[in-house]
C-alpha positions in Angstrom: 177.4 30.2 79.1 176.3 30.3 75.5 172.9 31.6 76.6 174.7 34.4 78.5 176.7 35.4 75.5 173.6 35.3 73.3 171.7 37.5 75.8 174.6 39.9 75.9 174.8 40.2 72.1 171.1 40.4 71.5 170.7 43.1 74.2 173.6 45.1 72.8 172.1 44.9 69.3 168.7 45.8 70.6 170.2 48.8 72.5 172.0 50.1 69.4 169.5 49.4 66.6 166.0 49.5 68.2 166.2 51.2 71.5 169.0 53.7 70.6 168.6 55.9 73.7 170.7 58.7 72.2 168.3 59.1 69.3 165.0 57.8 70.6 165.0 59.5 74.0 167.7 62.2 73.6 169.9 60.8 76.3 173.4 62.1 75.6 172.3 63.8 72.4 173.7 67.2 73.1 177.1 65.6 73.9 177.0 63.6 70.6 176.3 66.8 68.7 179.2 68.5 70.5 181.7 65.8 69.7 180.4 64.7 66.2 182.9 66.9 64.3 185.8 65.2 66.0 185.7 61.4 65.3 188.6 60.6 67.6 187.0 62.3 70.5 183.5 60.7 70.0 185.1 57.2 69.8 187.0 57.9 73.0 183.9 59.2 74.8 181.9 56.2 73.5 184.4 53.8 75.0 184.2 55.7 78.3 180.4 55.6 78.2 180.4 51.9 77.5 182.8 51.3 80.4 180.9 53.4 82.9 177.6 52.0 81.7 178.8 48.4 82.0 180.4 48.8 85.4 177.6 50.9 86.9 174.8 48.8 85.5 176.5 45.6 86.7 177.0 46.9 90.2 173.4 48.2 90.3 172.1 44.9 89.0 174.0 43.1 91.8 172.6 45.6 94.4 169.1 45.0 92.9 169.5 41.2 93.2 170.8 41.6 96.7 167.8 43.7 97.7 165.6 40.9 96.3 161.9 41.6 96.6 162.3 44.8 98.5 160.6 47.6 96.6 162.7 50.7 96.9 161.2 54.1 96.3 162.3 55.7 93.1 164.1 58.5 94.8 166.1 56.1 96.9 166.9 53.9 93.9 168.1 57.1 92.1 170.3 58.1 95.0 171.8 54.6 95.2 172.5 54.5 91.4 173.9 58.0 91.5 176.2 57.1 94.4 177.4 54.0 92.5 178.1 56.0 89.4 180.0 58.7 91.5 182.0 56.0 93.3 183.0 54.3 90.0 184.0 57.7 88.6 186.1 58.6 91.6 187.9 55.2 91.7 188.6 55.4 87.9 189.7 59.0 88.1 192.1 58.4 91.0 193.6 55.4 89.3 194.1 57.2 86.0 195.4 60.4 87.7 197.9 58.9 90.2 198.9 55.6 88.6 198.7 56.4 84.8 199.4 60.2 85.2 196.4 61.3 83.2 196.2 65.0 82.6 193.3 67.2 83.7 191.9 67.5 80.2 191.5 63.8 79.9 189.9 63.6 83.3 187.5 66.3 82.3 186.5 64.2 79.3 186.1 61.3 81.6 183.8 63.2 83.8 181.6 64.3 80.8 181.4 60.7 79.8 180.7 59.4 83.3 177.9 61.8 84.2 176.2 61.7 80.9 172.5 61.2 81.1 172.9 58.1 79.0 175.1 56.4 81.5 172.8 57.4 84.4 169.7 56.0 82.6 171.1 52.5 81.8 170.7 51.1 85.3 167.1 52.3 85.5 166.3 50.8 82.1 168.0 47.5 83.1 166.1 47.4 86.3 162.7 48.2 84.7 163.3 45.6 81.9 164.4 43.0 84.5 167.6 42.3 82.7 170.0 39.5 83.8 173.6 40.3 84.5 174.6 39.4 80.9 171.9 41.6 79.5 173.0 44.5 81.8 176.5 44.2 80.3 175.1 44.0 76.8 173.0 47.1 77.5 176.1 49.0 78.6 178.1 48.0 75.6 175.2 48.8 73.3 174.9 52.3 74.9 178.5 53.1 73.9 178.0 51.8 70.4 174.7 53.7 70.1 176.5 56.9 71.0 179.1 56.3 68.2 176.3 55.5 65.8 174.4 58.7 66.8 177.5 60.8 66.6 178.4 59.4 63.2 174.9 60.1 61.8 175.1 63.6 63.2 178.5 64.1 61.8 177.5 63.1 58.3 174.3 65.2 58.6 176.4 68.2 59.6 178.5 67.8 56.5 175.5 67.6 54.3 173.8 70.5 56.0 176.9 72.7 55.6 177.0 72.0 51.8 173.2 72.6 51.3 172.7 76.0 49.8 168.9 75.9 50.0 168.9 76.4 53.8 168.1 80.0 54.7 171.0 81.7 56.4 169.1 82.2 59.7 168.7 78.4 60.0 172.3 77.4 59.2 174.4 75.8 61.9 172.8 74.8 65.2 169.1 75.3 64.2 169.5 73.0 61.2 171.4 70.5 63.2 168.8 70.3 65.9 166.1 70.0 63.3 168.0 67.1 61.7 168.7 65.4 65.0 165.0 65.8 65.8 164.0 64.0 62.6 166.4 61.2 63.3 165.1 60.9 66.8 161.5 60.6 65.6 162.5 57.8 63.3 164.2 55.9 66.2 161.4 56.6 68.5 159.1 54.9 66.0 161.4 51.9 65.9 161.4 51.6 69.7 157.5 51.7 69.8 157.4 54.9 71.9 154.0 56.2 72.5 153.9 60.0 72.2 150.2 60.7 72.8 147.7 58.5 74.5 
């Protein structure tokens, strides 16, 4: 039990601080840039991303363990993981819409969080890393925290870029923001030991 909790926490910390998929691989980066000026929204989306990541990666981990030593082709694995994600989204959306009377705007935000590239990548990463069930949960929680971390860094960078008078007018706004996000991404890619050129 303590080992499982330890694995969960270590994997979550690794996912946030070292592997940060938002910053090192760009998964969900455009969404984090879009929501960064609105802290309430990016926390809500991060909770949704964590929830979908945890549930989807847990179900996919159980499917992988059920499949055992059967080697599934990548396309079939992608179809299975996509179907699991879609099924989880549909169930959650139906429950929220008809039981909790969620409005369409909230369900739209839910869809953006569910079908984010970050959420879809987590089961693949968990599978390729050979994560246990506890580590899959830690990876999902870490993905949501990584999203908040990335959005907070981007939000602060956006504030600083707006105040900077040395930036030429043509580069203000989105170009400066993408340059800033690219530099942060390079730093995190270095932390994650990513090989760019071989």
